[in-house]
BAFI-3210 file (N, C-alpha, C; in Angstrom, 3 decimals, decimal comma, padded with zeros to 6 digits):
// residues 318
n [1|2|3|4|5|6|7|8|9|10|11|12|13|14|15|16|17|18|19|20|21|22|23|24|25|26|27|28|29|30|31|32|33|34|35|36|37|38|39|40|41|42|43|44|45|46|47|48|49|50|51|52|53|54|55|56|57|58|59|60|61|62|63|64|65|66|67|68|69|70|71|72|73|74|75|76|77|78|79|80|81|82|83|84|85|86|87|88|89|90|91|92|93|94|95|96|97|98|99|100|101|102|103|104|105|106|107|108|109|110|111|112|113|114|115|116|117|118|119|120|121|122|123|124|125|126|127|128|129|130|131|132|133|134|135|136|137|138|139|140|141|142|143|144|145|146|147|148|149|150|151|152|153|154|155|156|157|158|159|160|161|162|163|164|165|166|167|168|169|170|171|172|173|174|175|176|177|178|179|180|181|182|183|184|185|186|187|188|189|190|191|192|193|194|195|196|197|198|199|200|201|202|203|204|205|206|207|208|209|210|211|212|213|214|215|216|217|218|219|220|221|222|223|224|225|226|227|228|229|230|231|232|233|234|235|236|237|238|239|240|241|242|243|244|245|246|247|248|249|250|251|252|253|254|255|256|257|258|259|260|261|262|263|264|265|266|267|268|269|270|271|272|273|274|275|276|277|278|279|280|281|282|283|284|285|286|287|288|289|290|291|292|293|294|295|296|297|298|299|300|301|302|303|304|305|306|307|308|309|310|311|312|313|314|315|316|317|318]
n.u [000,872|001,910|003,751|002,098|000,816|003,139|004,033|001,677|001,784|004,090|003,469|001,430|002,719|004,554|002,850|001,907|004,415|004,695|003,071|002,444|003,090|004,609|007,234|009,877|011,879|014,155|013,725|015,979|016,900|018,090|018,081|017,405|015,253|014,568|012,182|011,786|012,735|010,856|008,536|009,725|009,193|007,511|008,581|008,006|008,138|008,190|008,421|010,040|008,878|008,245|010,353|013,050|012,038|011,101|009,166|006,104|005,410|002,992|002,035|001,953|-000,203|-002,679|-001,778|-000,862|-003,087|-004,071|-006,606|-006,637|-004,174|-001,173|000,861|004,257|006,386|005,187|004,327|006,974|007,890|006,003|006,449|009,102|008,458|006,672|008,513|010,549|009,068|008,389|010,907|011,607|009,554|009,887|012,214|011,883|011,805|013,844|012,637|010,429|011,861|013,287|011,317|010,153|012,103|014,269|016,766|017,871|020,160|020,029|018,372|019,737|019,899|022,003|023,380|021,955|019,873|019,778|016,756|013,837|011,944|009,260|006,597|004,518|004,937|003,120|001,670|003,250|003,892|005,512|004,987|002,422|002,952|004,645|002,908|001,094|002,719|003,428|000,912|000,331|002,342|001,577|-001,163|-000,313|000,249|-000,709|-003,485|-004,938|-003,060|-001,668|-001,022|-003,178|-002,413|-001,011|-002,833|-004,487|-002,750|-002,444|-005,127|-005,624|-003,410|-003,939|-006,313|-005,456|-003,652|-005,283|-007,033|-005,297|-004,579|-006,962|-007,260|-005,304|-006,631|-007,562|-005,791|-005,285|-007,158|-006,511|-005,727|-002,521|-001,975|-003,780|-005,974|-006,012|-004,610|-002,541|000,316|001,985|001,917|002,384|004,791|006,784|006,081|006,633|009,507|010,278|009,891|011,625|013,609|016,622|018,952|021,318|024,597|024,550|021,830|021,413|023,129|021,778|019,282|019,989|020,817|018,482|017,091|018,017|016,776|014,246|013,304|013,329|011,332|009,106|008,894|008,194|005,726|004,245|004,115|002,661|000,179|-000,338|-000,698|-003,043|-004,710|-005,082|-006,434|-008,675|-009,173|-008,864|-008,246|-010,835|-011,092|-011,218|-009,928|-007,362|-006,424|-006,280|-004,226|-002,208|-001,878|-001,132|001,409|002,530|002,720|004,409|006,897|007,256|007,684|010,412|013,486|012,403|011,191|009,666|011,194|013,715|013,835|013,124|014,998|017,313|016,580|016,454|019,165|020,627|019,752|020,944|023,491|026,934|028,089|030,381|030,353|031,126|030,724|027,886|027,118|027,928|026,311|023,912|023,983|024,190|021,759|020,004|020,902|020,011|017,364|016,684|017,712|017,047|014,799|012,745|012,631|011,674|009,159|008,036|008,085|006,320|004,021|003,553|002,986|000,665|-000,974|-000,987|-002,591|-004,858|-005,752|-006,345|-008,491|-011,915|-013,837|-015,676|-018,052|-018,145|-018,804|-021,434|-021,761|-021,064]
n.v [-001,182|001,177|001,839|002,404|004,602|006,364|006,730|008,015|010,260|011,392|011,931|013,834|015,919|016,562|017,601|019,793|021,235|021,928|023,962|027,543|028,908|027,038|026,071|023,621|024,052|024,956|027,861|029,614|029,026|029,326|028,015|027,197|025,679|023,291|022,028|020,665|018,027|016,630|014,029|011,817|010,148|011,299|013,106|015,678|019,259|021,739|024,412|027,505|029,587|028,590|027,803|028,711|031,155|033,792|034,041|035,760|039,021|040,454|042,829|042,139|040,615|041,180|041,468|038,945|037,308|036,573|036,411|037,594|039,441|037,864|036,278|036,489|035,281|033,193|031,775|031,025|029,445|027,428|026,308|025,382|023,236|021,599|021,052|019,487|017,413|016,365|015,524|013,598|011,620|010,950|009,635|007,313|004,804|003,103|002,656|004,412|006,802|006,745|006,632|009,155|011,253|012,171|013,253|013,027|014,069|016,777|017,551|017,331|014,699|012,332|010,128|007,500|004,851|001,631|000,113|-001,734|-001,273|-002,075|-004,284|-004,487|-002,483|-000,556|-001,362|-000,759|000,867|003,088|004,097|005,213|007,194|008,828|009,976|011,292|013,094|014,797|015,739|017,179|019,187|020,354|021,477|023,418|025,672|028,976|029,151|031,293|033,027|032,130|031,861|031,412|029,095|027,605|026,986|025,326|023,024|022,651|021,924|019,604|017,921|017,762|016,408|014,045|012,988|012,745|010,713|008,775|008,234|007,306|004,936|003,260|001,752|-000,395|-002,284|-004,926|-005,258|-005,004|-006,653|-007,738|-009,371|-010,014|-011,019|-009,347|-006,739|-007,333|-007,701|-009,729|-009,417|-006,733|-006,119|-007,230|-005,771|-003,130|-003,327|-003,989|-001,701|000,026|002,664|003,117|005,506|006,199|004,534|004,029|003,663|001,135|-000,530|-000,072|-001,221|-003,922|-004,528|-004,132|-006,305|-008,416|-007,953|-008,809|-011,455|-011,504|-009,446|-010,448|-012,687|-011,163|-010,124|-012,514|-013,340|-011,318|-011,867|-014,370|-013,607|-011,931|-014,059|-015,473|-013,769|-013,986|-012,714|-013,917|-014,370|-015,193|-018,598|-018,958|-016,561|-016,815|-019,052|-017,958|-016,111|-017,848|-019,217|-017,022|-016,567|-019,098|-019,070|-016,801|-017,868|-020,109|-019,067|-018,849|-018,374|-016,526|-014,813|-011,568|-010,098|-010,674|-010,408|-007,619|-006,359|-006,911|-005,524|-002,963|-002,590|-002,921|-000,751|001,294|003,900|003,926|001,766|-000,893|-003,954|-006,176|-005,500|-005,058|-007,789|-008,938|-007,838|-008,576|-011,282|-011,347|-010,382|-012,325|-014,445|-013,660|-013,570|-016,197|-017,732|-016,441|-014,960|-016,478|-018,914|-017,532|-016,902|-019,434|-020,313|-018,465|-019,412|-021,796|-020,995|-019,538|-021,683|-023,110|-021,362|-021,364|-024,044|-024,025|-022,357|-022,709|-021,849|-019,462|-018,387|-015,653|-012,117|-012,122|-013,896|-012,395]
n.w [-000,069|000,654|-001,187|-003,473|-002,428|-002,091|-004,826|-005,904|-004,291|-005,015|-007,752|-007,411|-006,048|-008,115|-010,065|-008,788|-008,695|-011,196|-011,545|-011,794|-009,409|-008,206|-008,395|-008,390|-006,094|-003,518|-001,300|-001,915|-004,175|-007,549|-009,888|-013,208|-015,536|-014,132|-013,867|-016,230|-015,847|-014,479|-014,287|-015,961|-018,035|-019,682|-021,527|-021,749|-021,381|-018,868|-019,440|-019,668|-018,060|-015,469|-014,336|-012,129|-011,344|-009,285|-006,238|-006,482|-005,099|-002,659|-003,912|-006,538|-007,004|-008,466|-011,041|-011,560|-011,594|-009,195|-006,858|-004,416|-002,252|-001,076|001,454|001,012|002,423|003,777|001,481|000,534|002,457|002,267|-000,130|000,250|002,041|000,493|-001,489|-000,302|000,735|-001,731|-002,737|-000,787|-001,132|-003,869|-003,846|-002,444|-003,391|-005,951|-008,403|-008,538|-008,460|-010,756|-012,748|-012,400|-012,374|-014,804|-014,605|-011,836|-010,422|-010,620|-008,844|-006,572|-005,934|-005,656|-004,411|-003,844|-002,405|-003,734|-004,301|-004,312|-002,476|-000,210|-000,566|001,369|003,081|003,742|005,967|008,081|011,329|011,007|008,578|008,977|010,907|009,539|007,610|009,248|010,378|008,182|007,672|009,905|009,662|007,420|007,993|009,539|008,162|007,348|005,762|004,443|003,748|001,653|-001,887|-004,599|-006,106|-004,414|-002,472|-003,785|-004,084|-001,317|-000,509|-001,971|-001,179|001,487|001,478|000,470|002,275|004,531|003,629|003,165|005,896|006,896|005,635|006,778|008,634|007,241|006,306|005,246|003,309|000,776|-002,325|-003,318|-005,439|-008,452|-011,030|-013,412|-012,783|-011,106|-008,916|-009,875|-012,733|-013,195|-012,223|-013,920|-016,313|-015,499|-015,127|-017,622|-019,121|-018,032|-018,656|-020,232|-019,913|-019,090|-018,311|-015,726|-015,162|-016,301|-014,680|-012,174|-012,709|-013,132|-010,613|-009,296|-010,124|-008,655|-006,231|-006,516|-005,792|-003,000|-002,530|-003,740|-001,872|000,353|-000,555|-000,724|001,901|002,961|001,670|002,788|005,429|005,189|004,160|006,646|008,192|007,079|004,675|002,121|-001,283|-003,786|-004,972|-007,741|-008,678|-007,484|-008,976|-011,562|-011,291|-010,643|-013,002|-014,698|-013,593|-014,167|-016,832|-017,296|-016,352|-018,020|-020,538|-020,835|-022,468|-024,136|-022,625|-021,690|-019,945|-020,637|-023,345|-023,898|-022,445|-023,896|-026,304|-025,440|-024,587|-026,994|-028,418|-027,090|-027,243|-027,514|-026,286|-026,309|-028,025|-026,676|-024,026|-024,042|-024,554|-022,141|-020,230|-021,286|-020,839|-018,041|-017,172|-018,326|-016,915|-014,310|-014,491|-015,098|-012,913|-010,605|-010,691|-012,017|-010,286|-008,120|-008,881|-009,055|-006,530|-005,516|-006,732|-005,606|-002,866|-003,385|-004,170|-001,744|-000,208|-001,781|-001,578|001,150|001,134|001,345|-000,407|-000,071|-000,971|-001,686|-001,667|-000,774|001,404|003,440]
ca.u [000,017|002,720|004,313|001,120|000,601|004,212|003,920|000,600|002,050|005,028|002,740|000,577|003,709|005,070|001,862|002,028|005,570|004,563|002,091|003,232|003,721|004,907|008,435|010,452|013,137|014,218|013,546|017,185|017,455|017,670|018,266|016,491|014,944|014,389|010,889|011,784|013,020|009,866|007,736|010,803|008,819|006,551|009,212|007,593|008,919|007,351|008,523|011,040|008,250|008,016|011,675|013,964|011,130|010,966|007,751|005,596|005,042|001,594|001,583|001,812|-001,392|-003,586|-001,200|-000,647|-004,294|-004,500|-007,802|-006,251|-002,846|-000,744|002,112|005,487|007,139|004,306|004,409|008,147|007,902|005,203|007,291|010,113|007,804|006,326|009,696|011,206|008,095|008,449|012,270|011,542|008,606|010,335|013,520|011,452|012,479|014,595|011,739|009,688|012,861|013,710|010,168|009,689|013,048|015,153|018,035|017,755|021,265|019,828|017,669|020,630|019,878|023,113|023,815|020,653|019,881|019,118|015,722|012,359|010,983|008,604|005,092|003,779|005,417|002,064|001,281|004,024|003,552|006,372|004,296|001,406|003,676|005,246|001,833|000,488|003,664|003,348|-000,315|000,569|003,085|000,713|-002,102|000,304|000,392|-001,791|-004,122|-005,476|-001,853|-001,064|-001,495|-004,120|-001,968|-000,446|-004,008|-004,946|-001,877|-002,813|-006,450|-005,459|-002,487|-004,630|-007,346|-004,761|-003,017|-006,340|-007,535|-004,329|-004,576|-008,099|-007,026|-004,587|-007,401|-007,949|-004,467|-005,288|-008,190|-006,029|-005,076|-001,397|-002,120|-005,157|-005,871|-005,729|-003,740|-001,733|001,725|002,652|002,018|002,730|006,292|007,595|005,929|007,492|010,942|010,500|009,848|012,567|014,415|018,031|019,337|022,733|025,012|024,089|020,447|021,651|023,617|020,829|018,317|020,538|020,911|017,177|016,544|018,588|015,950|012,921|013,115|012,880|010,249|007,991|008,667|007,377|004,326|003,622|003,867|001,445|-001,010|-000,476|-001,393|-004,372|-005,680|-005,084|-007,394|-010,127|-009,218|-008,305|-008,900|-011,633|-010,350|-011,061|-008,985|-006,080|-006,281|-005,960|-002,891|-001,217|-001,812|-000,385|002,855|002,950|002,970|005,542|008,104|007,338|008,206|011,957|014,456|011,396|010,375|009,625|012,220|014,988|013,747|013,043|016,392|018,262|016,368|016,877|020,601|020,901|019,502|021,853|024,599|028,161|028,566|030,950|029,537|031,567|029,971|026,589|026,967|028,216|025,115|022,708|024,211|024,021|020,341|019,422|021,169|019,311|015,881|016,373|018,243|016,548|013,317|011,808|012,541|010,744|007,797|007,590|007,886|005,000|002,900|003,412|002,350|-000,751|-001,478|-001,429|-003,694|-006,122|-006,235|-006,937|-009,758|-012,831|-014,917|-016,515|-019,219|-018,069|-019,399|-022,773|-021,829|-020,754]
ca.v [000,066|002,415|002,042|003,082|006,064|007,077|007,020|008,940|011,454|011,977|012,446|014,983|017,145|016,842|018,362|021,050|021,903|022,483|025,221|028,823|029,316|025,765|025,629|022,710|024,456|025,638|029,246|030,338|028,317|030,070|026,946|027,211|024,373|022,194|021,210|019,820|016,816|016,118|013,085|011,655|009,318|012,033|013,704|017,057|020,511|022,642|025,747|028,456|030,477|028,048|027,484|029,652|032,231|033,966|034,132|037,154|039,496|040,811|043,843|041,592|039,686|041,425|041,105|037,406|036,592|036,234|037,016|038,436|039,492|036,739|036,551|036,034|034,506|031,939|031,074|030,477|028,179|026,356|025,787|024,587|022,057|020,718|020,514|018,481|016,325|015,742|014,712|012,340|010,692|010,300|008,876|006,352|003,595|003,448|002,677|005,675|007,831|006,625|007,021|010,474|012,349|011,836|013,727|013,226|014,787|018,270|017,941|017,029|013,255|011,494|009,104|006,820|003,334|000,767|-000,685|-001,883|-000,948|-003,268|-004,253|-004,449|-001,482|000,350|-001,780|-000,350|002,053|004,272|004,952|006,098|008,325|009,847|010,680|012,193|014,299|015,623|016,430|018,133|020,241|021,044|022,323|024,560|026,869|029,944|028,993|032,598|033,867|031,375|032,276|030,483|027,817|026,858|026,707|024,172|022,027|022,517|021,178|018,147|017,178|017,453|015,256|012,841|012,412|012,235|009,570|007,674|007,780|006,499|003,729|002,445|000,769|-001,447|-002,555|-006,097|-005,376|-004,860|-007,668|-007,333|-010,126|-009,965|-011,589|-008,284|-005,809|-007,833|-007,586|-010,725|-008,920|-005,174|-006,034|-007,447|-004,747|-001,961|-003,574|-004,132|-000,275|000,911|003,345|003,242|006,834|006,198|003,292|003,811|003,011|-000,235|-001,221|000,033|-002,041|-005,255|-004,493|-004,370|-007,778|-009,335|-007,917|-009,363|-012,691|-011,193|-008,458|-011,445|-013,393|-010,276|-010,115|-013,726|-013,265|-010,427|-012,644|-015,531|-012,975|-011,735|-015,290|-015,878|-012,847|-014,041|-011,926|-014,686|-014,150|-016,337|-019,650|-018,668|-015,459|-017,459|-019,805|-017,164|-015,602|-018,959|-019,447|-015,979|-016,977|-020,120|-018,604|-016,013|-018,704|-021,111|-018,321|-019,161|-017,241|-015,504|-013,963|-010,298|-009,511|-010,881|-009,946|-006,231|-005,933|-006,989|-004,570|-001,683|-002,504|-002,738|000,717|002,184|004,034|004,316|000,623|-001,785|-005,196|-007,064|-004,933|-005,474|-009,266|-009,294|-007,340|-009,368|-012,556|-011,200|-010,124|-013,680|-015,385|-013,208|-013,942|-017,579|-018,345|-015,753|-014,560|-017,678|-019,674|-016,725|-016,955|-020,697|-020,233|-017,801|-020,351|-022,821|-020,117|-019,408|-022,987|-023,454|-020,503|-021,774|-025,212|-023,733|-021,575|-023,639|-021,507|-018,801|-017,876|-014,295|-011,075|-012,376|-014,580|-011,460]
ca.w [-000,004|000,831|-002,603|-004,186|-001,767|-002,369|-006,081|-005,936|-003,761|-006,042|-008,873|-006,919|-005,799|-009,419|-010,600|-008,127|-008,973|-012,489|-011,534|-011,862|-008,114|-007,558|-008,979|-007,501|-005,659|-002,273|-001,522|-002,255|-005,412|-008,763|-011,023|-014,273|-016,242|-013,169|-014,031|-017,517|-015,585|-013,853|-015,186|-016,981|-019,273|-020,483|-022,550|-021,994|-020,585|-018,188|-019,968|-018,955|-017,114|-014,374|-013,691|-011,690|-011,193|-007,898|-005,883|-006,667|-003,708|-002,540|-004,829|-007,953|-007,082|-009,484|-012,406|-011,807|-011,616|-007,820|-006,377|-003,129|-001,881|-000,159|002,137|000,369|003,349|003,867|000,317|000,340|003,504|001,790|-001,300|000,788|002,542|-000,654|-002,284|000,608|000,679|-003,044|-002,863|000,081|-001,765|-005,100|-003,648|-001,625|-004,033|-007,045|-009,651|-008,489|-008,666|-012,215|-013,595|-012,182|-012,707|-015,678|-014,099|-010,257|-009,893|-010,809|-007,612|-005,532|-005,594|-006,462|-003,636|-003,348|-002,186|-004,936|-003,686|-004,773|-001,413|000,278|-000,966|002,425|004,167|004,309|007,353|009,254|012,107|010,638|007,514|009,534|011,620|008,506|006,884|010,227|010,703|007,207|007,790|010,960|009,095|006,354|008,490|010,428|007,350|007,305|004,471|003,898|003,314|000,558|-003,107|-005,179|-006,688|-003,181|-001,758|-004,512|-003,582|000,220|-000,468|-002,557|-000,303|002,756|001,392|000,063|003,551|005,444|003,116|003,503|007,219|007,209|004,946|007,668|009,421|006,400|005,578|004,607|002,337|-000,686|-002,970|-004,100|-006,650|-008,978|-012,325|-014,445|-012,527|-009,970|-008,756|-010,791|-014,015|-013,135|-011,887|-015,177|-017,147|-015,065|-015,305|-019,046|-019,639|-017,426|-019,650|-020,081|-020,381|-018,783|-017,911|-014,285|-015,206|-016,573|-013,551|-011,229|-013,259|-012,875|-009,144|-008,753|-010,429|-007,484|-005,051|-006,823|-004,935|-001,599|-002,826|-003,894|-000,795|001,314|-000,858|-000,438|003,333|003,157|001,360|003,891|006,639|004,720|004,287|007,983|008,808|006,355|003,473|001,168|-002,743|-004,184|-005,568|-009,153|-008,914|-007,235|-010,131|-012,702|-010,889|-010,756|-014,496|-015,216|-013,053|-014,845|-018,346|-017,215|-016,185|-019,162|-021,712|-020,971|-023,036|-024,834|-021,550|-021,824|-019,317|-021,428|-024,831|-023,980|-022,036|-025,186|-027,238|-024,853|-024,694|-028,512|-028,843|-026,251|-027,921|-026,801|-025,580|-027,155|-028,193|-025,487|-022,749|-024,190|-024,321|-020,791|-019,527|-021,559|-020,245|-016,556|-017,093|-018,525|-015,729|-013,108|-014,687|-015,138|-011,881|-009,373|-010,821|-012,373|-009,096|-007,211|-009,345|-008,802|-005,111|-005,406|-007,277|-004,303|-001,752|-003,791|-004,281|-000,340|000,158|-002,456|-000,960|002,581|001,042|001,034|-001,305|000,850|-001,546|-002,088|-000,621|-000,378|002,604|004,454]
c.u [000,918|003,414|003,385|000,927|001,822|004,327|002,772|000,999|003,240|004,465|002,212|001,585|004,357|004,106|001,898|003,199|005,570|003,685|002,905|003,807|004,227|006,071|009,166|011,848|013,048|014,116|014,763|017,828|017,164|017,924|017,128|016,398|014,799|013,240|010,801|012,205|011,952|009,028|008,692|010,254|007,886|007,162|008,851|008,425|007,910|007,388|009,420|010,295|008,248|009,342|012,523|013,230|011,072|009,478|007,351|005,247|003,489|001,076|001,427|000,592|-002,210|-003,029|-001,005|-001,965|-004,739|-005,838|-007,593|-004,774|-002,433|000,588|003,318|006,226|006,452|004,391|005,722|008,342|007,047|005,832|008,529|009,662|007,440|007,609|010,461|010,260|008,271|009,872|012,172|010,716|009,199|011,533|013,029|011,902|013,027|013,637|010,972|010,660|013,111|012,575|009,757|010,726|014,065|016,671|017,992|018,919|020,916|018,933|018,453|020,584|020,928|023,447|022,397|020,736|019,212|018,127|014,362|011,472|010,417|007,178|004,106|004,084|004,283|001,414|002,027|003,694|004,367|005,749|003,055|001,908|004,038|004,041|001,135|001,394|003,603|001,960|-000,252|001,261|002,107|-000,267|-001,664|000,439|-000,726|-002,401|-004,419|-004,240|-001,197|-001,598|-002,372|-003,572|-001,524|-001,830|-004,633|-004,146|-002,257|-004,083|-006,225|-004,505|-003,094|-005,554|-006,609|-004,238|-004,112|-006,939|-006,548|-004,282|-005,841|-007,861|-006,049|-005,362|-007,851|-006,940|-004,635|-006,426|-007,743|-005,177|-003,769|-001,440|-003,573|-004,940|-005,488|-004,589|-002,798|-000,337|002,631|002,840|002,635|004,228|007,084|007,371|006,722|008,951|011,191|010,472|010,691|013,636|015,903|018,617|020,966|023,285|024,663|022,710|020,551|022,064|022,599|019,678|018,664|020,544|019,457|016,552|016,852|017,560|014,484|012,446|012,452|011,665|009,033|007,682|007,715|005,914|003,531|003,217|002,752|000,170|-001,389|-001,255|-002,800|-005,179|-005,946|-006,193|-008,764|-010,224|-008,715|-009,026|-009,746|-010,744|-010,003|-009,965|-007,527|-005,585|-005,675|-004,504|-001,828|-000,975|-000,863|001,241|003,333|003,419|004,275|006,882|008,173|007,691|009,705|012,594|013,605|010,759|010,643|010,845|013,664|014,931|013,803|014,337|017,198|017,913|016,667|018,533|021,072|020,773|020,264|023,098|025,814|028,773|029,229|030,237|030,029|030,845|028,443|026,292|027,199|026,763|023,910|022,809|023,883|022,481|019,647|019,533|020,279|017,797|015,678|016,812|017,589|015,049|012,346|011,643|011,578|009,279|007,213|007,366|006,588|003,933|002,623|002,776|000,894|-001,610|-001,867|-002,512|-004,944|-006,605|-006,956|-008,329|-010,833|-013,993|-015,813|-017,821|-019,213|-018,540|-020,750|-022,879|-021,536|-022,056]
c.v [001,354|002,771|002,798|004,493|006,921|007,563|008,019|010,361|012,066|012,579|013,752|016,107|017,385|017,894|019,804|021,885|022,438|023,728|026,518|029,189|028,056|025,190|024,819|023,152|025,003|027,110|030,034|029,800|029,193|029,215|027,003|025,828|023,252|021,312|020,408|018,438|016,130|015,191|012,631|011,003|010,026|012,728|015,155|018,163|021,327|024,111|026,621|029,274|029,901|027,837|028,633|031,071|032,564|034,215|035,538|037,668|040,032|041,854|043,295|040,792|039,950|041,123|039,727|036,685|036,102|037,033|037,957|038,451|038,250|037,175|035,816|035,019|033,205|031,105|030,495|029,170|027,086|025,665|024,904|023,379|021,067|020,045|019,380|017,269|015,512|014,930|013,360|011,345|010,066|009,435|007,582|004,837|003,974|003,475|003,850|006,798|007,753|006,871|008,395|011,437|011,677|012,175|014,117|013,993|016,280|018,641|017,618|015,572|012,610|010,190|008,451|005,423|002,643|-000,127|-000,617|-001,439|-002,235|-003,273|-004,240|-003,437|-000,545|-000,092|-001,478|000,802|003,358|004,952|005,767|007,381|009,253|010,603|011,651|013,281|015,175|016,328|017,475|019,408|021,032|021,994|023,428|025,763|027,711|029,892|030,329|033,321|033,179|031,797|031,164|029,085|026,969|026,344|025,378|022,918|021,689|021,423|019,744|017,362|016,795|016,324|013,991|012,188|012,006|010,970|008,563|007,262|007,020|005,094|002,638|001,415|-000,435|-001,900|-003,863|-006,327|-005,375|-006,160|-007,192|-008,110|-010,214|-010,451|-010,545|-007,315|-006,041|-007,600|-008,478|-010,216|-007,509|-005,276|-006,188|-006,210|-003,449|-002,085|-003,585|-002,629|000,665|001,358|003,312|004,557|006,904|004,899|002,986|003,214|001,481|-000,995|-001,191|-001,060|-003,612|-005,520|-004,863|-005,634|-008,584|-009,151|-008,448|-010,497|-012,285|-010,162|-009,526|-012,154|-012,406|-010,210|-011,315|-013,910|-012,469|-011,233|-013,811|-014,891|-012,561|-012,914|-015,607|-014,966|-012,966|-013,298|-012,605|-014,441|-015,410|-017,235|-019,408|-017,661|-016,089|-018,249|-019,105|-016,468|-016,534|-019,296|-018,299|-016,118|-017,944|-019,754|-017,669|-016,849|-019,629|-020,281|-018,558|-018,018|-016,257|-014,737|-012,498|-009,587|-009,632|-010,207|-008,323|-005,609|-005,847|-005,842|-003,151|-001,488|-002,404|-001,293|001,619|002,454|004,301|003,142|-000,307|-003,200|-006,146|-006,680|-005,265|-006,909|-009,578|-009,033|-008,097|-010,833|-012,558|-011,095|-011,589|-014,447|-014,956|-013,657|-015,432|-018,300|-017,663|-015,557|-015,589|-018,528|-018,812|-016,795|-018,412|-020,904|-019,584|-018,643|-021,249|-022,181|-019,937|-020,668|-023,379|-022,490|-021,047|-023,070|-025,126|-022,947|-022,445|-023,089|-020,697|-018,406|-016,357|-013,298|-011,369|-013,038|-013,743|-010,756]
c.w [-000,132|-000,494|-003,503|-003,643|-002,140|-003,817|-006,446|-005,484|-004,524|-007,253|-008,435|-006,712|-007,268|-010,063|-010,056|-008,302|-010,298|-012,625|-011,321|-010,436|-007,355|-008,164|-008,007|-007,213|-004,158|-002,371|-001,939|-003,501|-006,626|-010,006|-011,998|-014,866|-015,439|-013,564|-015,355|-017,087|-015,040|-014,868|-016,276|-018,257|-020,162|-021,716|-022,825|-021,226|-020,090|-018,746|-019,174|-018,018|-015,707|-013,534|-013,314|-011,539|-009,701|-007,584|-006,087|-005,205|-003,875|-003,583|-006,253|-008,023|-008,260|-010,893|-012,668|-011,746|-010,241|-007,590|-005,094|-002,859|-001,016|000,477|001,415|001,176|003,550|002,741|000,087|001,278|002,947|000,705|-000,827|001,388|001,510|-001,361|-001,373|000,587|-000,719|-003,136|-001,925|-000,604|-003,055|-004,949|-002,758|-002,088|-005,444|-008,436|-009,705|-008,931|-010,347|-013,188|-013,413|-012,624|-013,611|-015,267|-012,560|-009,698|-009,863|-009,691|-006,402|-005,074|-006,385|-005,778|-003,131|-003,272|-003,414|-004,234|-004,362|-003,762|-000,957|-000,096|000,104|003,490|004,497|005,598|008,539|009,937|011,587|009,547|008,068|010,332|010,709|007,929|007,977|010,407|009,445|007,191|008,815|010,498|008,206|006,893|009,365|009,536|007,536|005,903|003,684|003,390|002,187|-000,789|-003,593|-005,368|-005,415|-002,490|-002,448|-004,044|-002,163|000,096|-000,943|-001,691|000,855|002,697|001,120|001,406|004,522|004,950|003,330|004,906|007,529|006,561|005,907|008,528|008,498|005,581|004,719|003,671|000,905|-001,099|-003,642|-005,441|-007,242|-010,427|-013,413|-014,064|-011,313|-010,094|-009,663|-012,224|-014,170|-013,095|-013,211|-016,256|-016,912|-015,354|-016,750|-019,657|-018,908|-018,442|-019,340|-020,666|-020,215|-018,446|-016,494|-014,264|-015,410|-015,432|-012,398|-011,508|-012,806|-011,302|-008,561|-009,032|-009,191|-006,249|-005,271|-006,027|-003,589|-001,622|-002,833|-002,703|000,270|000,757|-000,605|001,186|003,641|002,821|002,226|005,171|006,330|004,697|005,736|008,682|007,954|005,023|002,181|-000,290|-003,022|-005,011|-007,094|-009,528|-008,637|-008,368|-011,258|-012,455|-011,024|-012,250|-015,045|-014,785|-013,804|-016,256|-018,360|-017,260|-017,422|-020,457|-021,800|-021,506|-023,858|-023,846|-021,769|-021,151|-019,803|-022,687|-024,798|-023,379|-023,155|-026,074|-026,612|-024,940|-026,102|-028,939|-028,050|-026,938|-026,968|-026,078|-026,651|-027,182|-027,027|-024,155|-022,862|-024,004|-022,849|-020,112|-019,942|-021,019|-018,643|-016,359|-017,266|-017,385|-014,534|-013,349|-014,575|-013,781|-010,560|-009,569|-011,272|-011,066|-008,151|-007,587|-008,952|-007,399|-004,727|-005,680|-006,045|-003,194|-002,185|-003,839|-002,661|-000,007|-000,557|-001,827|000,463|002,373|000,569|000,106|-000,435|000,327|-001,893|-001,164|-000,181|001,054|003,765|005,013]
res [x|x|x|x|x|x|x|x|x|x|x|x|x|x|x|x|x|x|x|x|x|x|x|x|x|x|x|x|x|x|x|x|x|x|x|x|x|x|x|x|x|x|x|x|x|x|x|x|x|x|x|x|x|x|x|x|x|x|x|x|x|x|x|x|x|x|x|x|x|x|x|x|x|x|x|x|x|x|x|x|x|x|x|x|x|x|x|x|x|x|x|x|x|x|x|x|x|x|x|x|x|x|x|x|x|x|x|x|x|x|x|x|x|x|x|x|x|x|x|x|x|x|x|x|x|x|x|x|x|x|x|x|x|x|x|x|x|x|x|x|x|x|x|x|x|x|x|x|x|x|x|x|x|x|x|x|x|x|x|x|x|x|x|x|x|x|x|x|x|x|x|x|x|x|x|x|x|x|x|x|x|x|x|x|x|x|x|x|x|x|x|x|x|x|x|x|x|x|x|x|x|x|x|x|x|x|x|x|x|x|x|x|x|x|x|x|x|x|x|x|x|x|x|x|x|x|x|x|x|x|x|x|x|x|x|x|x|x|x|x|x|x|x|x|x|x|x|x|x|x|x|x|x|x|x|x|x|x|x|x|x|x|x|x|x|x|x|x|x|x|x|x|x|x|x|x|x|x|x|x|x|x|x|x|x|x|x|x|x|x|x|x|x|x|x|x|x|x|x|x|x|x|x|x|x|x|x|x|x|x|x|x|x|x|x|x|x|x]
***
């Protein structure tokens, strides 16, 4: 749950940073062109007008379209808060960072941990505490002294955090695995669309592959806990997930995580053929010796859960 919340938060704050009064910078930063890096996969640009601009003062409210004067100091403090929250959210795991910022170093993010995060970290007390702390800080701002764009960010962020806190009471209601949009299918797709812009992206990607077995183990443990609490998936849905996992493994050397990696590497300029061949071999070995066994292990877990589920009759029995 936390990974989903983190990515939504990163997207929310990204949108706020693209607004005229929401440039992604600390109050004393004058770096231009920063917002061009946001949403790395979109290929778009926020435009020069949003990057490196200073916050307008109260006297400029009418010319900038504001309906009322605002306090420049409060605006700058709010921008510093949302900027910090954005950086923390976007760097929560390597996949989120990579898909959000094309050039994280331009935001001061150079030394980051290579991690997939944890699929069940939303159940942690720390997650709840972090959301509550962010909400406490947010509501400490003087809303009436913020410009219109900041107020919009404030409103959406407040609703987002309050909804997230309400959801902590229903942690085990979420299926990580589902026939259509489950983790078993989304994970390979996300990794297969992982863009290679630099050689570091390639080495980060290969390091992430090594974490997939433990990531799936954590997801399987989460599903066992859900089943123990009575939130087991219907037998038919479990069967569909098992079939999808089986198809993924049986693809062998034609598996998408092998074929798409080779295609991205072939399209990467500046690498000699020996380096490409070495990385292709490393990727294929990781997929066949680490990820395929992890999926087989997941299949066994789902089969155990399915055999223990006696067919509850669905929602009508509740």
